[in-house]
C-alpha positions as YAML, in Angstrom:
chain: A
units: angstrom
residues:
- id: 1
  name: UNK
  ca: [31.50, -56.15, 55.94]
- id: 2
  name: UNK
  ca: [29.07, -53.60, 57.35]
- id: 3
  name: UNK
  ca: [29.74, -49.90, 56.79]
- id: 4
  name: UNK
  ca: [28.45, -47.58, 59.51]
- id: 5
  name: UNK
  ca: [27.01, -44.19, 58.58]
- id: 6
  name: UNK
  ca: [26.85, -41.53, 61.29]
- id: 7
  name: UNK
  ca: [26.43, -37.85, 61.95]
- id: 8
  name: UNK
  ca: [28.08, -35.71, 64.60]
- id: 9
  name: UNK
  ca: [28.06, -35.83, 68.39]
- id: 10
  name: UNK
  ca: [25.03, -34.18, 70.10]
- id: 11
  name: UNK
  ca: [23.02, -35.07, 67.00]
- id: 12
  name: UNK
  ca: [20.34, -32.82, 65.55]
- id: 13
  name: UNK
  ca: [17.62, -33.84, 63.11]
- id: 14
  name: UNK
  ca: [19.78, -33.36, 60.01]
- id: 15
  name: UNK
  ca: [22.57, -35.46, 61.50]
- id: 16
  name: UNK
  ca: [20.37, -38.47, 62.30]
- id: 17
  name: UNK
  ca: [18.13, -38.35, 59.23]
- id: 18
  name: UNK
  ca: [21.12, -37.89, 56.93]
- id: 19
  name: UNK
  ca: [22.66, -41.07, 58.36]
- id: 20
  name: UNK
  ca: [19.49, -42.95, 57.42]
- id: 21
  name: UNK
  ca: [19.18, -41.35, 53.97]
- id: 22
  name: UNK
  ca: [22.82, -41.91, 53.02]
- id: 23
  name: UNK
  ca: [22.75, -45.47, 54.34]
- id: 24
  name: UNK
  ca: [19.66, -46.17, 52.20]
- id: 25
  name: UNK
  ca: [21.42, -44.71, 49.16]
- id: 26
  name: UNK
  ca: [24.46, -46.89, 49.86]
- id: 27
  name: UNK
  ca: [22.22, -49.96, 50.09]
- id: 28
  name: UNK
  ca: [20.79, -49.08, 46.68]
- id: 29
  name: UNK
  ca: [24.39, -49.03, 45.44]
- id: 30
  name: UNK
  ca: [25.09, -52.50, 46.89]
- id: 31
  name: UNK
  ca: [26.79, -51.49, 50.15]
- id: 32
  name: UNK
  ca: [25.85, -53.13, 53.46]
- id: 33
  name: UNK
  ca: [25.31, -49.79, 55.20]
- id: 34
  name: UNK
  ca: [24.01, -49.32, 58.74]
- id: 35
  name: UNK
  ca: [22.82, -45.90, 59.99]
- id: 36
  name: UNK
  ca: [23.97, -44.85, 63.47]
- id: 37
  name: UNK
  ca: [23.75, -41.89, 65.84]
- id: 38
  name: UNK
  ca: [26.33, -40.50, 68.26]
- id: 39
  name: UNK
  ca: [23.93, -39.48, 71.00]
- id: 40
  name: UNK
  ca: [20.33, -39.32, 72.13]
- id: 41
  name: UNK
  ca: [17.82, -37.83, 69.68]
- id: 42
  name: UNK
  ca: [16.19, -34.52, 70.56]
- id: 43
  name: UNK
  ca: [12.35, -34.18, 70.73]
- id: 44
  name: UNK
  ca: [12.14, -32.85, 67.18]
- id: 45
  name: UNK
  ca: [14.11, -35.80, 65.79]
- id: 46
  name: UNK
  ca: [11.99, -38.27, 67.72]
- id: 47
  name: UNK
  ca: [8.83, -36.65, 66.32]
- id: 48
  name: UNK
  ca: [10.07, -36.95, 62.73]
- id: 49
  name: UNK
  ca: [11.01, -40.62, 63.08]
- id: 50
  name: UNK
  ca: [7.69, -41.40, 64.76]
- id: 51
  name: UNK
  ca: [5.65, -39.60, 62.10]
- id: 52
  name: UNK
  ca: [7.26, -41.43, 59.22]
- id: 53
  name: UNK
  ca: [7.52, -44.78, 60.98]
- id: 54
  name: UNK
  ca: [11.28, -45.19, 60.70]
- id: 55
  name: UNK
  ca: [13.25, -47.01, 63.44]
- id: 56
  name: UNK
  ca: [15.73, -44.82, 65.30]
- id: 57
  name: UNK
  ca: [19.31, -45.70, 64.26]
- id: 58
  name: UNK
  ca: [21.49, -47.56, 66.74]
- id: 59
  name: UNK
  ca: [23.88, -45.73, 69.07]
- id: 60
  name: UNK
  ca: [27.56, -45.93, 68.15]
- id: 61
  name: UNK
  ca: [30.36, -43.64, 69.31]
- id: 62
  name: UNK
  ca: [33.53, -45.64, 68.60]
- id: 63
  name: UNK
  ca: [34.66, -46.76, 65.13]
- id: 64
  name: UNK
  ca: [37.79, -48.69, 66.07]
- id: 65
  name: UNK
  ca: [38.36, -51.36, 63.42]
- id: 66
  name: UNK
  ca: [35.23, -50.37, 61.49]
- id: 67
  name: UNK
  ca: [34.56, -48.95, 58.06]
- id: 68
  name: UNK
  ca: [32.42, -45.84, 58.33]
- id: 69
  name: UNK
  ca: [31.00, -42.81, 56.56]
- id: 70
  name: UNK
  ca: [30.29, -39.37, 57.99]
- id: 71
  name: UNK
  ca: [27.37, -37.06, 57.32]
- id: 72
  name: UNK
  ca: [26.74, -33.47, 58.43]
- id: 73
  name: UNK
  ca: [30.32, -32.90, 59.65]
- id: 74
  name: UNK
  ca: [34.00, -33.39, 58.93]
- id: 75
  name: UNK
  ca: [35.49, -32.00, 62.16]
- id: 76
  name: UNK
  ca: [37.52, -34.23, 64.48]
- id: 77
  name: UNK
  ca: [35.90, -32.78, 67.61]
- id: 78
  name: UNK
  ca: [32.47, -33.84, 66.31]
- id: 79
  name: UNK
  ca: [33.59, -37.17, 64.87]
- id: 80
  name: UNK
  ca: [33.24, -40.59, 66.51]
- id: 81
  name: UNK
  ca: [35.80, -41.74, 69.06]
- id: 82
  name: UNK
  ca: [38.94, -43.30, 67.57]
- id: 83
  name: UNK
  ca: [38.02, -41.97, 64.14]
- id: 84
  name: UNK
  ca: [41.62, -42.58, 63.06]
- id: 85
  name: UNK
  ca: [41.50, -46.24, 64.10]
- id: 86
  name: UNK
  ca: [38.74, -47.03, 61.63]
- id: 87
  name: UNK
  ca: [38.55, -46.57, 57.86]
- id: 88
  name: UNK
  ca: [36.66, -43.49, 56.67]
- id: 89
  name: UNK
  ca: [35.08, -44.13, 53.26]
- id: 90
  name: UNK
  ca: [32.92, -41.06, 52.60]
- id: 91
  name: UNK
  ca: [31.79, -37.64, 53.82]
- id: 92
  name: UNK
  ca: [28.59, -35.81, 52.86]
- id: 93
  name: UNK
  ca: [28.20, -32.37, 54.39]
- id: 94
  name: UNK
  ca: [27.05, -28.77, 54.04]
- id: 95
  name: UNK
  ca: [29.50, -27.09, 56.45]
- id: 96
  name: UNK
  ca: [33.03, -25.78, 55.98]
- id: 97
  name: UNK
  ca: [35.65, -28.45, 55.35]
- id: 98
  name: UNK
  ca: [36.90, -29.73, 58.71]
- id: 99
  name: UNK
  ca: [40.15, -31.31, 59.86]
- id: 100
  name: UNK
  ca: [39.42, -34.99, 59.26]
- id: 101
  name: UNK
  ca: [42.16, -36.56, 57.14]
- id: 102
  name: UNK
  ca: [42.46, -39.89, 55.34]
- id: 103
  name: UNK
  ca: [45.28, -42.08, 54.07]
- id: 104
  name: UNK
  ca: [43.47, -42.86, 50.81]
- id: 105
  name: UNK
  ca: [41.09, -40.99, 48.50]
- id: 106
  name: UNK
  ca: [37.43, -41.09, 49.56]
- id: 107
  name: UNK
  ca: [34.05, -39.97, 48.28]
- id: 108
  name: UNK
  ca: [33.67, -36.40, 49.58]
- id: 109
  name: UNK
  ca: [30.68, -34.23, 48.76]
- id: 110
  name: UNK
  ca: [30.10, -30.87, 50.44]
- id: 111
  name: UNK
  ca: [27.76, -28.20, 49.06]
- id: 112
  name: UNK
  ca: [26.98, -24.63, 50.21]
- id: 113
  name: UNK
  ca: [23.33, -25.29, 51.01]
- id: 114
  name: UNK
  ca: [21.26, -25.13, 54.19]
- id: 115
  name: UNK
  ca: [21.05, -28.82, 55.00]
- id: 116
  name: UNK
  ca: [22.75, -32.16, 54.40]
- id: 117
  name: UNK
  ca: [19.31, -33.42, 53.37]
- id: 118
  name: UNK
  ca: [19.51, -31.13, 50.33]
- id: 119
  name: UNK
  ca: [22.94, -32.49, 49.39]
- id: 120
  name: UNK
  ca: [21.59, -36.03, 49.67]
- id: 121
  name: UNK
  ca: [18.56, -35.15, 47.54]
- id: 122
  name: UNK
  ca: [20.95, -34.05, 44.80]
- id: 123
  name: UNK
  ca: [23.00, -37.24, 45.17]
- id: 124
  name: UNK
  ca: [19.88, -39.38, 44.86]
- id: 125
  name: UNK
  ca: [18.41, -37.52, 41.90]
- id: 126
  name: UNK
  ca: [21.33, -35.99, 39.98]
- id: 127
  name: UNK
  ca: [24.38, -38.16, 40.59]
- id: 128
  name: UNK
  ca: [23.14, -41.69, 41.29]
- id: 129
  name: UNK
  ca: [19.58, -41.43, 39.92]
- id: 130
  name: UNK
  ca: [18.00, -43.61, 42.60]
- id: 131
  name: UNK
  ca: [14.40, -43.36, 43.82]
- id: 132
  name: UNK
  ca: [13.81, -42.02, 47.34]
- id: 133
  name: UNK
  ca: [11.60, -44.05, 49.66]
- id: 134
  name: UNK
  ca: [8.60, -42.04, 50.89]
- id: 135
  name: UNK
  ca: [9.54, -42.49, 54.57]
- id: 136
  name: UNK
  ca: [13.14, -41.45, 53.94]
- id: 137
  name: UNK
  ca: [11.87, -38.47, 51.94]
- id: 138
  name: UNK
  ca: [9.82, -37.43, 54.98]
- id: 139
  name: UNK
  ca: [12.91, -37.53, 57.16]
- id: 140
  name: UNK
  ca: [14.95, -35.54, 54.65]
- id: 141
  name: UNK
  ca: [12.17, -32.94, 54.38]
- id: 142
  name: UNK
  ca: [12.07, -32.64, 58.17]
- id: 143
  name: UNK
  ca: [15.82, -32.01, 58.29]
- id: 144
  name: UNK
  ca: [15.61, -29.26, 55.67]
- id: 145
  name: UNK
  ca: [12.76, -27.53, 57.51]
- id: 146
  name: UNK
  ca: [14.71, -27.79, 60.77]
- id: 147
  name: UNK
  ca: [18.11, -26.64, 59.49]
- id: 148
  name: UNK
  ca: [16.69, -23.73, 57.45]
- id: 149
  name: UNK
  ca: [14.25, -22.71, 60.23]
- id: 150
  name: UNK
  ca: [11.29, -22.99, 57.84]
- id: 151
  name: UNK
  ca: [13.39, -21.29, 55.13]
- id: 152
  name: UNK
  ca: [14.09, -18.23, 57.36]
- id: 153
  name: UNK
  ca: [17.77, -18.96, 57.98]
- id: 154
  name: UNK
  ca: [20.38, -17.04, 55.96]
- id: 155
  name: UNK
  ca: [21.84, -20.44, 55.09]
- id: 156
  name: UNK
  ca: [18.70, -21.33, 53.10]
- id: 157
  name: UNK
  ca: [19.15, -21.48, 49.33]
- id: 158
  name: UNK
  ca: [16.78, -21.98, 46.39]
- id: 159
  name: UNK
  ca: [18.09, -25.55, 46.23]
- id: 160
  name: UNK
  ca: [16.82, -26.19, 49.78]
- id: 161
  name: UNK
  ca: [13.36, -24.93, 48.90]
- id: 162
  name: UNK
  ca: [13.22, -26.95, 45.69]
- id: 163
  name: UNK
  ca: [14.38, -30.11, 47.46]
- id: 164
  name: UNK
  ca: [11.83, -29.61, 50.24]
- id: 165
  name: UNK
  ca: [8.98, -29.23, 47.76]
- id: 166
  name: UNK
  ca: [10.01, -32.33, 45.84]
- id: 167
  name: UNK
  ca: [10.50, -34.39, 49.01]
- id: 168
  name: UNK
  ca: [7.14, -33.27, 50.38]
- id: 169
  name: UNK
  ca: [5.43, -34.70, 47.31]
- id: 170
  name: UNK
  ca: [7.25, -38.01, 47.69]
- id: 171
  name: UNK
  ca: [6.45, -38.13, 51.42]
- id: 172
  name: UNK
  ca: [2.81, -37.15, 50.99]
- id: 173
  name: UNK
  ca: [3.08, -33.92, 53.01]
- id: 174
  name: UNK
  ca: [0.58, -31.43, 51.59]
- id: 175
  name: UNK
  ca: [1.23, -28.55, 54.01]
- id: 176
  name: UNK
  ca: [4.98, -28.00, 54.43]
- id: 177
  name: UNK
  ca: [4.56, -25.00, 56.72]
- id: 178
  name: UNK
  ca: [2.24, -26.82, 59.11]
- id: 179
  name: UNK
  ca: [4.65, -29.73, 59.44]
- id: 180
  name: UNK
  ca: [7.54, -27.31, 59.90]
- id: 181
  name: UNK
  ca: [5.72, -25.51, 62.72]
- id: 182
  name: UNK
  ca: [5.00, -28.84, 64.40]
- id: 183
  name: UNK
  ca: [8.69, -29.68, 64.25]
- id: 184
  name: UNK
  ca: [9.66, -26.23, 65.56]
- id: 185
  name: UNK
  ca: [7.39, -26.59, 68.57]
- id: 186
  name: UNK
  ca: [8.91, -29.96, 69.41]
- id: 187
  name: UNK
  ca: [12.42, -28.58, 68.90]
- id: 188
  name: UNK
  ca: [11.79, -25.67, 71.26]
- id: 189
  name: UNK
  ca: [10.33, -27.71, 74.12]
- id: 190
  name: UNK
  ca: [12.18, -26.91, 77.37]
- id: 191
  name: UNK
  ca: [9.76, -27.78, 80.15]
- id: 192
  name: UNK
  ca: [11.08, -30.36, 82.60]
- id: 193
  name: UNK
  ca: [14.35, -30.87, 80.69]
- id: 194
  name: UNK
  ca: [17.64, -30.59, 82.65]
- id: 195
  name: UNK
  ca: [19.72, -27.52, 81.73]
- id: 196
  name: UNK
  ca: [22.70, -29.63, 80.62]
- id: 197
  name: UNK
  ca: [20.45, -31.58, 78.25]
- id: 198
  name: UNK
  ca: [19.20, -28.30, 76.77]
- id: 199
  name: UNK
  ca: [22.77, -27.13, 76.17]
- id: 200
  name: UNK
  ca: [23.66, -30.42, 74.46]
- id: 201
  name: UNK
  ca: [20.50, -30.53, 72.35]
- id: 202
  name: UNK
  ca: [22.50, -29.04, 69.48]
- id: 203
  name: UNK
  ca: [26.07, -28.53, 70.62]
- id: 204
  name: UNK
  ca: [29.45, -28.63, 68.89]
- id: 205
  name: UNK
  ca: [33.07, -28.07, 69.92]
- id: 206
  name: UNK
  ca: [35.37, -26.19, 67.55]
- id: 207
  name: UNK
  ca: [39.11, -25.65, 67.34]
- id: 208
  name: UNK
  ca: [39.62, -21.90, 66.95]
- id: 209
  name: UNK
  ca: [43.28, -20.93, 66.63]
- id: 210
  name: UNK
  ca: [44.28, -23.76, 68.94]
- id: 211
  name: UNK
  ca: [41.58, -23.06, 71.53]
- id: 212
  name: UNK
  ca: [38.59, -25.28, 72.21]
- id: 213
  name: UNK
  ca: [35.38, -23.30, 71.82]
- id: 214
  name: UNK
  ca: [31.96, -24.83, 72.44]
- id: 215
  name: UNK
  ca: [28.85, -23.45, 70.74]
- id: 216
  name: UNK
  ca: [25.37, -24.75, 71.45]
- id: 217
  name: UNK
  ca: [22.10, -23.57, 69.98]
- id: 218
  name: UNK
  ca: [18.67, -23.80, 71.52]
- id: 219
  name: UNK
  ca: [16.02, -22.85, 68.98]
- id: 220
  name: UNK
  ca: [12.86, -21.44, 70.55]
- id: 221
  name: UNK
  ca: [9.47, -20.35, 69.33]
- id: 222
  name: UNK
  ca: [9.87, -17.47, 71.81]
- id: 223
  name: UNK
  ca: [12.61, -16.34, 74.20]
- id: 224
  name: UNK
  ca: [9.93, -16.15, 76.89]
- id: 225
  name: UNK
  ca: [10.15, -19.95, 77.12]
- id: 226
  name: UNK
  ca: [13.43, -19.55, 79.04]
- id: 227
  name: UNK
  ca: [12.73, -18.12, 82.48]
- id: 228
  name: UNK
  ca: [15.34, -16.20, 84.46]
- id: 229
  name: UNK
  ca: [15.73, -19.16, 86.81]
- id: 230
  name: UNK
  ca: [16.34, -21.52, 83.91]
- id: 231
  name: UNK
  ca: [18.79, -19.08, 82.37]
- id: 232
  name: UNK
  ca: [20.75, -18.94, 85.63]
- id: 233
  name: UNK
  ca: [20.82, -22.73, 85.78]
- id: 234
  name: UNK
  ca: [22.02, -22.87, 82.19]
- id: 235
  name: UNK
  ca: [24.80, -20.40, 82.97]
- id: 236
  name: UNK
  ca: [25.95, -22.54, 85.91]
- id: 237
  name: UNK
  ca: [26.16, -25.53, 83.61]
- id: 238
  name: UNK
  ca: [28.03, -23.57, 80.93]
- id: 239
  name: UNK
  ca: [30.62, -22.62, 83.55]
- id: 240
  name: UNK
  ca: [30.96, -26.26, 84.58]
- id: 241
  name: UNK
  ca: [31.38, -27.35, 80.95]
- id: 242
  name: UNK
  ca: [34.11, -24.77, 80.44]
- id: 243
  name: UNK
  ca: [36.12, -26.02, 83.40]
- id: 244
  name: UNK
  ca: [35.50, -29.74, 82.93]
- id: 245
  name: UNK
  ca: [36.35, -29.62, 79.21]
- id: 246
  name: UNK
  ca: [39.28, -27.24, 79.57]
- id: 247
  name: UNK
  ca: [37.56, -24.98, 77.07]
- id: 248
  name: UNK
  ca: [38.52, -21.37, 76.39]
- id: 249
  name: UNK
  ca: [34.91, -20.38, 75.81]
- id: 250
  name: UNK
  ca: [31.44, -21.88, 75.83]
- id: 251
  name: UNK
  ca: [28.56, -20.12, 74.09]
- id: 252
  name: UNK
  ca: [24.87, -20.93, 73.95]
- id: 253
  name: UNK
  ca: [22.65, -19.35, 71.33]
- id: 254
  name: UNK
  ca: [19.09, -18.82, 72.54]
- id: 255
  name: UNK
  ca: [17.56, -18.31, 69.12]
- id: 256
  name: UNK
  ca: [14.07, -16.88, 68.82]
- id: 257
  name: UNK
  ca: [12.89, -18.28, 65.48]
- id: 258
  name: UNK
  ca: [9.32, -16.94, 65.33]
- id: 259
  name: UNK
  ca: [8.85, -13.70, 67.26]
- id: 260
  name: UNK
  ca: [12.07, -11.65, 67.45]
- id: 261
  name: UNK
  ca: [14.11, -13.62, 64.89]
- id: 262
  name: UNK
  ca: [17.45, -13.17, 66.59]
- id: 263
  name: UNK
  ca: [19.73, -14.68, 69.22]
- id: 264
  name: UNK
  ca: [20.48, -13.97, 72.84]
- id: 265
  name: UNK
  ca: [24.05, -15.22, 73.17]
- id: 266
  name: UNK
  ca: [25.07, -16.57, 76.57]
- id: 267
  name: UNK
  ca: [28.82, -16.62, 77.08]
- id: 268
  name: UNK
  ca: [31.40, -18.01, 79.46]
- id: 269
  name: UNK
  ca: [34.84, -17.09, 78.21]
- id: 270
  name: UNK
  ca: [38.43, -16.33, 79.22]
- id: 271
  name: UNK
  ca: [38.35, -13.30, 76.92]
- id: 272
  name: UNK
  ca: [35.04, -11.37, 76.68]
- id: 273
  name: UNK
  ca: [36.56, -9.11, 74.03]
- id: 274
  name: UNK
  ca: [36.23, -11.87, 71.42]
- id: 275
  name: UNK
  ca: [32.47, -11.26, 71.43]
- id: 276
  name: UNK
  ca: [32.90, -7.57, 70.64]
- id: 277
  name: UNK
  ca: [35.51, -8.37, 68.00]
- id: 278
  name: UNK
  ca: [33.16, -10.88, 66.39]
- id: 279
  name: UNK
  ca: [29.84, -9.05, 66.58]
- id: 280
  name: UNK
  ca: [30.61, -5.42, 67.34]
- id: 281
  name: UNK
  ca: [28.69, -5.56, 70.61]
- id: 282
  name: UNK
  ca: [29.95, -5.95, 74.17]
- id: 283
  name: UNK
  ca: [28.66, -8.54, 76.57]
- id: 284
  name: UNK
  ca: [26.27, -7.16, 79.14]
- id: 285
  name: UNK
  ca: [27.12, -9.39, 82.06]
- id: 286
  name: UNK
  ca: [27.14, -12.83, 80.46]
- id: 287
  name: UNK
  ca: [24.93, -12.19, 77.45]
- id: 288
  name: UNK
  ca: [24.32, -10.04, 74.39]
- id: 289
  name: UNK
  ca: [21.38, -9.70, 71.98]
- id: 290
  name: UNK
  ca: [22.23, -10.29, 68.32]
- id: 291
  name: UNK
  ca: [19.32, -9.25, 66.09]
- id: 292
  name: UNK
  ca: [18.88, -11.27, 62.91]
- id: 293
  name: UNK
  ca: [21.39, -13.95, 63.95]
- id: 294
  name: UNK
  ca: [19.78, -17.33, 63.29]
- id: 295
  name: UNK
  ca: [22.56, -19.57, 61.99]
- id: 296
  name: UNK
  ca: [25.49, -20.99, 63.95]
- id: 297
  name: UNK
  ca: [27.16, -22.17, 60.76]
- id: 298
  name: UNK
  ca: [27.00, -18.89, 58.86]
- id: 299
  name: UNK
  ca: [26.56, -16.13, 61.44]
- id: 300
  name: UNK
  ca: [28.25, -17.43, 64.60]
- id: 301
  name: UNK
  ca: [31.23, -19.64, 63.75]
- id: 302
  name: UNK
  ca: [32.90, -17.53, 61.01]
- id: 303
  name: UNK
  ca: [33.02, -14.21, 62.96]
- id: 304
  name: UNK
  ca: [34.20, -15.99, 66.10]
- id: 305
  name: UNK
  ca: [36.94, -17.79, 64.17]
- id: 306
  name: UNK
  ca: [38.07, -14.45, 62.77]
- id: 307
  name: UNK
  ca: [38.02, -12.88, 66.23]
- id: 308
  name: UNK
  ca: [40.09, -15.71, 67.72]
- id: 309
  name: UNK
  ca: [42.59, -15.46, 64.89]
- id: 310
  name: UNK
  ca: [43.09, -11.71, 65.30]
...
């Protein structure tokens, strides 16, 4: 019986590449594993798969009656449809522990590192001692460079850097920085892309004290890539998402990764005070500049969860 391996909804590079890497590890362990994705790949992800010549995983959003494994998340709101009508066998992640539950014990591995690719590198080399295919290594390297923002993110650890260096050797990448910059440029492409697609490029819903809160992140080489007209269009779409999804708040992080190294936070919320509670700064209209904020996982979600709980 096939076992399907998948990352979260609105998949990013780590989510899709981790599905491939964990599926390949499962195959090496004798499991008939099939990597999947829960949405369309973003330009950065497409570039990585094209460079290393790996087929894009199939689309799957419903796991009714299926055995499956999750990577890069363990939250119900990010999980496949009917997650409780299938059998979850494993989780590999680098985020906080979510609200997925199981009836039986499963393999669960979560580590406080910057990328699921780093966790998988440790599983390959330390736990299961299996060789990593050069193409898969290239995908895992790409995920680490993406999730750690070329090692600039506060989520980056020495383990991420060590894994990236080792994977680069396996993949035949001699200049890690050059490849990382190529990925960053693809990731930050906005020209001709509908505003709603930009919001969903890397978007997740969270349950914060019983309220649904959406947080998207658009990583940019420069904030100047987003014109005022585009920003207005994005705001209109954020408002629509809030109403259509019955959300309390929807936030979009416009993260400048290269020039200013911070985030302009766009917000549509029932309670603007949560932003001040979380970050110590009031919204100016519908936005606020947060210097040094690069990570949703470490610098956005935890303070917002605390603010919603207060």
